[in-house]
BARO-350644 format. One record per residue: residue in one letter; y, z negated, x negated of N, C-alpha, C in turn. Coordinates in nm, 3 decimals, decimal comma. Example, Ala and Ser with C-alpha at 12.3 -4.5 7.8 and 13.67 -1.06 7.14 Angstrom:
BEGIN
r  nyy  nzz  nxx  cayy  cazz  caxx  cyy  czz  cxx
A  -0,569  -0,780  -1,319  -0,450  -0,780  -1,230  -0,330  -0,780  -1,320
S  -0,225  -0,708  -1,285  -0,106  -0,714  -1,367  0,003  -0,787  -1,290
***
This chain:
BEGIN
r  nyy  nzz  nxx  cayy  cazz  caxx  cyy  czz  cxx
M  -0,121  0,000  -0,082  0,000  0,000  0,000  0,126  0,000  -0,086
R  0,119  -0,081  -0,200  0,236  -0,084  -0,288  0,262  0,055  -0,347
G  0,156  0,130  -0,372  0,174  0,265  -0,426  0,244  0,357  -0,328
W  0,207  0,345  -0,201  0,272  0,428  -0,098  0,420  0,391  -0,084
N  0,450  0,260  -0,082  0,589  0,217  -0,072  0,670  0,265  -0,191
G  0,611  0,260  -0,308  0,683  0,308  -0,426  0,709  0,457  -0,418
A  0,613  0,534  -0,368  0,633  0,679  -0,353  0,742  0,709  -0,252
W  0,744  0,631  -0,143  0,850  0,651  -0,041  0,988  0,629  -0,100
R  1,002  0,519  -0,174  1,133  0,490  -0,232  1,173  0,592  -0,337
Q  1,075  0,640  -0,413  1,107  0,727  -0,525  1,133  0,871  -0,484
F  1,057  0,919  -0,386  1,064  1,062  -0,355  1,128  1,092  -0,218
W  1,086  1,023  -0,112  1,127  1,062  0,023  1,259  1,000  0,067
W  1,284  0,876  0,029  1,407  0,812  0,073  1,533  0,885  0,025
P  1,545  0,922  -0,102  1,664  0,998  -0,145  1,680  1,131  -0,072
R  1,565  1,196  -0,045  1,572  1,325  0,025  1,621  1,307  0,168
L  1,576  1,198  0,233  1,619  1,173  0,370  1,769  1,147  0,375
V  1,820  1,067  0,277  1,963  1,040  0,272  2,042  1,168  0,252
A  1,996  1,254  0,159  2,066  1,379  0,132  2,067  1,469  0,255
L  1,954  1,474  0,328  1,946  1,556  0,448  2,042  1,506  0,556
S  2,052  1,373  0,569  2,143  1,315  0,669  2,287  1,350  0,637
V  2,323  1,343  0,509  2,459  1,376  0,467  2,491  1,521  0,497
L  2,396  1,611  0,466  2,417  1,753  0,493  2,434  1,780  0,642
C  2,354  1,713  0,724  2,366  1,733  0,869  2,501  1,685  0,919
F  2,547  1,571  0,867  2,678  1,517  0,908  2,790  1,612  0,869
L  2,784  1,661  0,745  2,889  1,752  0,698  2,888  1,880  0,779
G  2,771  1,931  0,811  2,763  2,054  0,889  2,820  2,036  1,028
T  2,788  1,920  1,091  2,841  1,892  1,225  2,992  1,877  1,222
S  3,044  1,806  1,120  3,189  1,785  1,110  3,261  1,916  1,088
T  3,204  2,002  1,002  3,267  2,132  0,976  3,270  2,218  1,100
A  3,158  2,219  1,174  3,151  2,300  1,297  3,252  2,251  1,399
A  3,263  2,115  1,412  3,360  2,060  1,508  3,502  2,095  1,468
S  3,529  2,089  1,336  3,664  2,123  1,288  3,696  2,268  1,315
E  3,601  2,357  1,285  3,624  2,500  1,307  3,641  2,529  1,455
E  3,565  2,458  1,540  3,573  2,482  1,683  3,710  2,442  1,738
S  3,777  2,348  1,671  3,904  2,295  1,721  4,025  2,376  1,678
V  4,009  2,469  1,585  4,123  2,542  1,530  4,130  2,681  1,593
P  4,234  2,710  1,671  4,246  2,842  1,733  4,277  2,950  1,629
S  4,232  3,072  1,657  4,269  3,186  1,573  4,393  3,252  1,631
E  4,447  3,348  1,558  4,567  3,419  1,605  4,540  3,495  1,735
N  4,415  3,533  1,758  4,381  3,604  1,881  4,390  3,516  2,005
C  4,402  3,386  1,983  4,407  3,293  2,096  4,538  3,300  2,172
W  4,650  3,316  2,100  4,781  3,291  2,160  4,821  3,388  2,269
P  4,780  3,515  2,266  4,811  3,601  2,382  4,749  3,549  2,512
Y  4,629  3,489  2,503  4,566  3,431  2,622  4,646  3,310  2,671
V  4,693  3,229  2,577  4,774  3,113  2,614  4,904  3,158  2,680
D  4,968  3,260  2,624  5,092  3,311  2,683  5,069  3,363  2,824
R  4,957  3,429  2,844  4,925  3,480  2,977  4,901  3,366  3,075
A  4,832  3,262  3,032  4,809  3,145  3,118  4,941  3,078  3,153
I  5,033  3,071  3,059  5,166  3,013  3,084  5,239  3,094  3,191
E  5,234  3,225  3,181  5,299  3,311  3,281  5,240  3,287  3,420
L  5,107  3,276  3,427  5,040  3,257  3,556  5,071  3,120  3,615
L  5,076  3,016  3,532  5,115  2,884  3,581  5,256  2,886  3,638
D  5,343  2,962  3,574  5,483  2,964  3,615  5,502  3,031  3,750
I  5,412  3,119  3,789  5,423  3,181  3,922  5,329  3,112  4,022
G  5,276  2,994  3,982  5,196  2,915  4,076  5,055  2,963  4,095
E  4,993  3,021  3,990  4,856  3,071  3,999  4,768  2,997  3,897
P  4,738  2,868  3,921  4,661  2,792  3,821  4,519  2,841  3,802
W  4,454  2,889  3,910  4,315  2,933  3,895  4,307  3,062  3,815
E  4,406  3,147  3,829  4,409  3,269  3,746  4,437  3,231  3,601
A  4,523  3,132  3,580  4,549  3,085  3,443  4,423  3,029  3,380
I  4,345  2,955  3,457  4,220  2,900  3,408  4,124  3,012  3,367
S  4,114  3,115  3,450  4,025  3,228  3,417  4,068  3,295  3,288
S  4,199  3,308  3,269  4,249  3,369  3,147  4,208  3,289  3,024
L  4,218  3,158  3,032  4,183  3,075  2,917  4,033  3,067  2,893
E  3,956  3,063  3,000  3,811  3,052  2,983  3,754  3,175  2,914
A  3,825  3,287  2,923  3,781  3,408  2,854  3,813  3,403  2,705
A  3,886  3,299  2,663  3,934  3,292  2,524  3,868  3,181  2,444
K  3,753  3,130  2,489  3,689  3,020  2,418  3,655  3,057  2,274
G  3,617  3,182  2,254  3,578  3,224  2,120  3,693  3,222  2,022
S  3,814  3,253  2,068  3,929  3,259  1,978  4,015  3,132  1,983
C  4,013  3,060  2,095  4,096  2,940  2,108  4,020  2,812  2,074
G  3,889  2,818  2,075  3,811  2,697  2,053  3,782  2,626  2,185
K  3,662  2,570  2,196  3,621  2,508  2,322  3,707  2,388  2,358
R  3,753  2,314  2,258  3,828  2,192  2,290  3,967  2,221  2,345
L  4,040  2,313  2,283  4,172  2,346  2,334  4,163  2,408  2,472
V  4,065  2,496  2,491  4,045  2,556  2,623  4,004  2,448  2,724
G  3,910  2,360  2,685  3,865  2,255  2,775  3,978  2,163  2,817
L  4,062  2,126  2,722  4,177  2,041  2,752  4,272  2,110  2,850
S  4,309  2,233  2,819  4,406  2,306  2,902  4,351  2,330  3,042
V  4,224  2,367  3,051  4,163  2,394  3,181  4,156  2,267  3,265
T  4,121  2,155  3,204  4,114  2,028  3,278  4,250  1,989  3,333
L  4,354  2,005  3,251  4,489  1,975  3,299  4,528  2,066  3,415
M  4,502  2,196  3,401  4,539  2,290  3,507  4,464  2,262  3,636
R  4,339  2,222  3,625  4,264  2,184  3,745  4,325  2,062  3,812
A  4,374  1,968  3,732  4,440  1,850  3,790  4,562  1,891  3,871
Y  4,644  1,982  3,817  4,764  2,027  3,890  4,724  2,103  4,017
A  4,622  2,188  4,005  4,580  2,269  4,120  4,523  2,181  4,230
R  4,435  2,087  4,194  4,374  1,998  4,293  4,480  1,911  4,360
Y  4,575  1,866  4,281  4,682  1,783  4,337  4,761  1,862  4,441
R  4,801  1,982  4,407  4,882  2,062  4,499  4,803  2,100  4,624
E  4,676  2,135  4,607  4,594  2,177  4,720  4,565  2,063  4,817
S  4,564  1,938  4,765  4,530  1,823  4,850  4,651  1,765  4,922
L  4,771  1,805  4,884  4,890  1,761  4,957  4,891  1,825  5,095
P  4,949  1,759  5,198  5,036  1,640  5,190  4,962  1,507  5,192
N  4,827  1,506  5,181  4,757  1,378  5,174  4,773  1,323  5,033
E  4,872  1,236  5,014  4,907  1,187  4,881  4,793  1,109  4,816
A  4,720  1,032  4,895  4,612  0,950  4,838  4,502  1,037  4,780
I  4,458  1,137  4,855  4,352  1,225  4,806  4,402  1,308  4,689
A  4,524  1,358  4,699  4,581  1,438  4,590  4,587  1,357  4,461
S  4,629  1,231  4,471  4,639  1,146  4,354  4,501  1,116  4,296
R  4,404  1,090  4,381  4,269  1,061  4,332  4,212  1,180  4,257
E  4,227  1,300  4,313  4,175  1,420  4,248  4,241  1,441  4,111
A  4,372  1,422  4,104  4,443  1,442  3,978  4,404  1,337  3,875
R  4,398  1,211  3,916  4,365  1,103  3,820  4,225  1,120  3,764
R  4,133  1,163  3,848  3,995  1,182  3,802  3,989  1,280  3,685
L  4,068  1,385  3,691  4,070  1,485  3,584  4,153  1,439  3,466
L  4,265  1,372  3,492  4,348  1,323  3,382  4,276  1,219  3,299
D  4,189  1,139  3,363  4,114  1,038  3,288  4,024  1,101  3,182
R  3,985  1,225  3,202  3,896  1,292  3,106  3,969  1,331  2,977
V  4,099  1,350  2,986  4,173  1,397  2,868  4,259  1,288  2,805
A  4,276  1,175  2,876  4,358  1,067  2,821  4,291  1,009  2,697
P  4,366  0,990  2,589  4,308  0,931  2,469  4,253  0,791  2,498
P  4,142  0,753  2,431  4,062  0,834  2,338  3,965  0,926  2,413
S  3,952  1,048  2,366  3,859  1,144  2,426  3,816  1,242  2,319
K  3,723  1,329  2,355  3,676  1,430  2,259  3,786  1,528  2,222
F  3,891  1,533  2,303  4,001  1,625  2,275  4,094  1,575  2,165
D  4,073  1,451  2,122  4,156  1,397  2,014  4,138  1,476  1,884
E  4,027  1,552  1,873  4,001  1,628  1,751  4,085  1,756  1,742
I  4,152  1,793  1,850  4,238  1,911  1,846  4,353  1,883  1,750
P  4,379  1,971  1,654  4,490  1,946  1,561  4,623  1,936  1,634
D  4,708  1,844  1,589  4,842  1,832  1,647  4,918  1,964  1,639
S  4,894  2,041  1,532  4,964  2,170  1,517  4,933  2,264  1,631
S  4,810  2,260  1,684  4,774  2,347  1,797  4,846  2,303  1,924
L  4,852  2,172  1,947  4,923  2,121  2,064  5,071  2,153  2,057
H  5,130  2,137  1,939  5,273  2,168  1,922  5,299  2,318  1,940
E  5,203  2,402  1,902  5,220  2,546  1,920  5,221  2,581  2,069
V  5,135  2,517  2,147  5,135  2,539  2,292  5,270  2,495  2,351
V  5,319  2,379  2,310  5,448  2,329  2,359  5,559  2,429  2,324
A  5,558  2,480  2,202  5,661  2,575  2,159  5,658  2,701  2,244
R  5,538  2,748  2,279  5,527  2,870  2,359  5,572  2,847  2,502
I  5,547  2,728  2,557  5,597  2,697  2,691  5,750  2,695  2,689
R  5,807  2,630  2,587  5,953  2,624  2,577  6,014  2,763  2,564
R  5,950  2,847  2,486  6,001  2,983  2,469  6,002  3,056  2,603
H  5,895  3,040  2,680  5,887  3,105  2,811  5,994  3,051  2,904
L  6,012  2,919  2,906  6,114  2,859  2,993  6,254  2,907  2,955
G  6,280  2,919  2,824  6,410  2,966  2,779  6,438  3,110  2,815
Q  6,332  3,190  2,826  6,350  3,332  2,856  6,360  3,361  3,005
H  6,311  3,269  3,089  6,301  3,300  3,231  6,388  3,215  3,322
G  6,468  3,124  3,266  6,566  3,052  3,347  6,503  2,967  3,455
Q  6,558  2,974  3,577  6,517  2,888  3,687  6,373  2,915  3,726
R  6,300  2,807  3,757  6,159  2,818  3,792  6,142  2,873  3,933
P  6,042  2,963  3,951  6,012  3,009  4,087  5,949  2,897  4,168
S  5,960  2,908  4,300  5,899  2,809  4,388  5,748  2,805  4,365
G  5,692  2,685  4,352  5,548  2,672  4,332  5,505  2,671  4,187
S  5,599  2,679  4,095  5,564  2,680  3,953  5,496  2,550  3,913
L  5,392  2,560  3,832  5,322  2,443  3,780  5,333  2,436  3,627
L  5,434  2,498  3,574  5,450  2,501  3,429  5,506  2,370  3,375
R  5,592  2,303  3,450  5,648  2,176  3,402  5,540  2,071  3,375
P  5,444  2,053  3,466  5,338  1,956  3,435  5,262  1,990  3,307
F  5,238  2,118  3,283  5,167  2,157  3,161  5,249  2,124  3,037
L  5,380  2,150  3,045  5,467  2,116  2,933  5,466  1,966  2,908
C  5,483  1,887  3,013  5,492  1,742  2,996  5,360  1,683  2,947
S  5,248  1,733  2,998  5,118  1,682  2,954  5,093  1,714  2,807
M  5,123  1,837  2,767  5,103  1,875  2,628  5,198  1,798  2,536
R  5,319  1,777  2,580  5,413  1,697  2,500  5,362  1,554  2,484
L  5,308  1,497  2,590  5,255  1,361  2,585  5,141  1,351  2,484
L  5,048  1,447  2,491  4,932  1,445  2,402  4,969  1,476  2,257
A  5,073  1,559  2,240  5,117  1,595  2,104  5,214  1,493  2,046
R  5,251  1,393  2,127  5,349  1,292  2,086  5,480  1,358  2,042
D  5,522  1,453  2,124  5,644  1,529  2,096  5,766  1,441  2,119
T  5,861  1,446  2,027  5,980  1,360  2,035  6,110  1,441  2,036
A  6,102  1,567  2,078  6,218  1,656  2,067  6,339  1,607  2,147
T  6,316  1,536  2,257  6,428  1,493  2,342  6,466  1,347  2,320
D  6,403  1,281  2,226  6,438  1,142  2,197  6,584  1,132  2,153
G  6,654  1,033  2,205  6,792  1,010  2,163  6,896  1,091  2,236
E  6,856  1,176  2,331  6,957  1,254  2,404  7,031  1,165  2,503
P  7,156  1,200  2,539  7,231  1,118  2,635  7,161  1,113  2,770
V  7,168  0,997  2,835  7,103  0,976  2,964  7,208  0,940  3,068
I  7,205  1,011  3,181  7,298  0,988  3,292  7,233  0,895  3,393
D  7,307  0,796  3,439  7,258  0,706  3,544  7,265  0,779  3,677
D  7,154  0,780  3,750  7,146  0,860  3,874  7,193  0,783  3,998
R  7,253  0,667  3,983  7,292  0,589  4,101  7,393  0,662  4,188
N  7,474  0,749  4,129  7,573  0,824  4,208  7,519  0,957  4,258
H  7,392  0,985  4,227  7,325  1,107  4,274  7,399  1,235  4,233
R  7,464  1,229  4,120  7,530  1,350  4,071  7,428  1,452  4,020
A  7,321  1,398  3,965  7,217  1,485  3,911  7,082  1,421  3,941
R  6,995  1,495  4,005  6,866  1,437  4,044  6,753  1,535  4,013
P  6,650  1,491  3,940  6,537  1,579  3,913  6,448  1,592  4,037
T  6,370  1,701  4,041  6,281  1,727  4,154  6,137  1,705  4,109
R  6,068  1,615  4,176  5,932  1,581  4,136  5,837  1,697  4,168
V  5,754  1,733  4,069  5,658  1,842  4,084  5,515  1,790  4,084
F  5,489  1,691  4,000  5,352  1,640  3,984  5,362  1,489  3,965
S  5,310  1,412  4,062  5,329  1,267  4,054  5,212  1,192  4,119
P  5,094  1,199  4,060  4,980  1,125  4,117  5,007  0,975  4,114
A  4,987  0,909  4,228  5,012  0,766  4,237  4,899  0,688  4,172
P  4,932  0,580  4,102  4,826  0,497  4,043  4,747  0,424  4,151
S  4,628  0,379  4,115  4,549  0,293  4,203  4,479  0,191  4,117
F  4,432  0,083  4,180  4,362  -0,021  4,104  4,253  -0,080  4,192
F  4,130  -0,076  4,143  4,016  -0,134  4,215  3,980  -0,266  4,147
D  3,984  -0,374  4,223  3,952  -0,506  4,169  3,801  -0,530  4,182
P  3,728  -0,535  4,070  3,582  -0,554  4,078  3,543  -0,691  4,132
L  3,632  -0,790  4,125  3,597  -0,923  4,173  3,600  -0,929  4,326
S  3,708  -0,878  4,385  3,717  -0,877  4,531  3,654  -0,753  4,592
R  3,617  -0,657  4,506  3,556  -0,531  4,549  3,644  -0,458  4,650
R  3,771  -0,452  4,621  3,862  -0,377  4,708  3,973  -0,316  4,624
T  4,037  -0,215  4,679  4,149  -0,151  4,613  4,276  -0,230  4,642
I  4,347  -0,267  4,536  4,471  -0,343  4,551  4,582  -0,250  4,599
E  4,658  -0,296  4,697  4,771  -0,218  4,748  4,901  -0,292  4,722
G  5,009  -0,217  4,717  5,139  -0,279  4,696  5,242  -0,175  4,655
F  5,368  -0,215  4,656  5,477  -0,125  4,622  5,526  -0,155  4,482
Y  5,567  -0,049  4,414  5,623  -0,060  4,280  5,760  0,005  4,277
V  5,851  -0,054  4,199  5,978  0,008  4,168  5,984  0,020  4,016
V  6,000  0,143  3,969  6,000  0,171  3,825  6,131  0,238  3,788
K  6,197  0,187  3,685  6,314  0,254  3,629  6,263  0,357  3,530
L  6,284  0,482  3,562  6,225  0,592  3,486  6,334  0,682  3,428
V  6,323  0,711  3,300  6,409  0,811  3,238  6,336  0,944  3,240
V  6,396  1,044  3,303  6,340  1,180  3,305  6,428  1,264  3,214
D  6,369  1,318  3,109  6,451  1,387  3,008  6,494  1,525  3,054
S  6,564  1,596  2,969  6,622  1,725  3,006  6,518  1,835  3,021
E  6,392  1,806  2,988  6,284  1,901  3,013  6,200  1,862  3,134
G  6,239  1,755  3,202  6,168  1,713  3,322  6,050  1,622  3,296
C  6,040  1,568  3,175  5,926  1,484  3,138  5,968  1,337  3,134
P  5,879  1,245  3,175  5,911  1,104  3,170  5,931  1,055  3,027
G  6,038  0,977  3,008  6,058  0,910  2,880  6,016  0,766  2,894
S  6,110  0,675  2,891  6,076  0,534  2,907  6,052  0,502  3,054
A  5,963  0,405  3,079  5,934  0,360  3,214  5,932  0,207  3,213
T  6,019  0,146  3,293  6,029  0,000  3,299  6,002  -0,045  3,442
I  5,909  -0,136  3,459  5,876  -0,184  3,593  5,977  -0,289  3,636
L  6,047  -0,262  3,747  6,145  -0,355  3,802  6,084  -0,445  3,907
K  5,989  -0,393  3,982  5,920  -0,472  4,083  5,775  -0,426  4,087
G  5,683  -0,522  4,073  5,542  -0,486  4,069  5,458  -0,585  4,146
V  5,327  -0,576  4,123  5,231  -0,662  4,192  5,178  -0,770  4,100
S  5,141  -0,733  3,978  5,091  -0,829  3,881  5,095  -0,766  3,742
D  5,089  -0,849  3,639  5,089  -0,798  3,502  4,969  -0,710  3,477
R  4,856  -0,744  3,536  4,735  -0,665  3,515  4,751  -0,525  3,570
L  4,813  -0,513  3,687  4,836  -0,381  3,745  4,945  -0,305  3,670
D  5,043  -0,377  3,617  5,150  -0,311  3,541  5,091  -0,226  3,430
R  4,986  -0,275  3,366  4,925  -0,202  3,255  4,856  -0,074  3,302
V  4,825  -0,065  3,430  4,764  0,056  3,486  4,870  0,155  3,530
V  4,980  0,105  3,583  5,082  0,190  3,645  5,154  0,277  3,543
V  5,205  0,218  3,437  5,289  0,293  3,343  5,215  0,413  3,281
P  5,089  0,399  3,234  5,020  0,518  3,179  5,006  0,632  3,278
V  4,990  0,603  3,407  4,979  0,711  3,506  5,114  0,778  3,526
V  5,220  0,698  3,531  5,355  0,754  3,550  5,391  0,847  3,435
R  5,342  0,821  3,315  5,374  0,904  3,201  5,321  1,047  3,216
W  5,225  1,071  3,307  5,174  1,206  3,331  5,259  1,284  3,431
W  5,356  1,221  3,494  5,436  1,289  3,596  5,519  1,401  3,534
A  5,568  1,489  3,620  5,654  1,599  3,574  5,754  1,635  3,683
Y  5,871  1,677  3,640  5,983  1,711  3,729  6,044  1,844  3,687
E  6,111  1,908  3,782  6,210  2,006  3,743  6,333  1,926  3,705
P  6,388  1,947  3,586  6,492  1,857  3,538  6,619  1,861  3,621
A  6,691  1,751  3,617  6,823  1,745  3,681  6,920  1,836  3,605
T  7,018  1,886  3,676  7,122  1,969  3,612  7,259  1,915  3,648
L  7,349  1,929  3,556  7,488  1,888  3,577  7,576  1,996  3,518
E  7,659  2,057  3,606  7,743  2,170  3,566  7,658  2,283  3,506
G  7,540  2,301  3,566  7,454  2,413  3,528  7,365  2,389  3,407
E  7,372  2,270  3,347  7,293  2,242  3,228  7,192  2,131  3,257
P  7,068  2,144  3,207  6,970  2,037  3,227  7,012  1,911  3,152
V  6,992  1,796  3,217  7,033  1,668  3,158  6,922  1,565  3,180
A  6,923  1,463  3,095  6,833  1,350  3,113  6,898  1,250  3,207
V  6,820  1,193  3,298  6,873  1,097  3,395  6,783  0,974  3,401
S  6,844  0,863  3,439  6,772  0,739  3,466  6,776  0,713  3,615
Q  6,660  0,689  3,675  6,657  0,666  3,818  6,549  0,563  3,853
N  6,569  0,496  3,965  6,468  0,403  4,015  6,375  0,477  4,110
V  6,246  0,468  4,083  6,145  0,537  4,163  6,060  0,432  4,235
T  6,048  0,447  4,366  5,965  0,355  4,445  5,841  0,429  4,494
F  5,725  0,367  4,477  5,602  0,430  4,525  5,500  0,322  4,557
R  5,400  0,362  4,634  5,295  0,270  4,675  5,168  0,303  4,598
L  5,096  0,196  4,558  4,967  0,219  4,493  4,876  0,294  4,587
S  4,802  0,391  4,533  4,711  0,471  4,615  4,598  0,384  4,670
K  4,550  0,419  4,787  4,439  0,346  4,849  4,304  0,381  4,787
F  4,300  0,490  4,710  4,171  0,534  4,656  4,165  0,506  4,508
***
């Protein structure tokens, strides 16, 4: 028996370690390559942006799903999941509770930490840059556009700070007011009482000049435990930005909403 153990340590154990290392390196390399889009990817992304802007999320999804080979499965998977959240939300309105549940279910799949964290920040920033370019070229959004939610979601995931530090107008005089486009309401299920907690929230929200939530401060809530659930959901919201004298501006406003029943 001692002879067999000695042979295992001398010959097979080093080989097993080397094989494990090679398998790990191969898997890591494949995952890295899968996450990096090629130049052939971006025309598909531009086309999806155009389709989102005219309110055709399912057509945008089809455009991206055809580009898995050039865009990588993770970037396509992330973008498609987000677009499905916007589409399901819009299709389920005016039932706010169902619309919010459908959107949150999909957003939970992409919220960090997730498998999409492996997407390089450079790829996310490139998508944001292309959305901004499209918005700059086409001016006012058509009715039904779902491009703002895509911009805000990608900015959130890319940790984009382009609008940090811009002047903020207080909206109490209603001089400038953003228009909400995507706003799934938070919900909270208490496992102890086995019921969904209900209640009203008032949040002081800064909406920047691109229509994306900046800081969010809870002015009136239900409990500290629920506060930790509410703010992350609000960060996914998106607006058509407020304008003042024809220019988009950042505004601070108080938003009141009820926790979803689902």
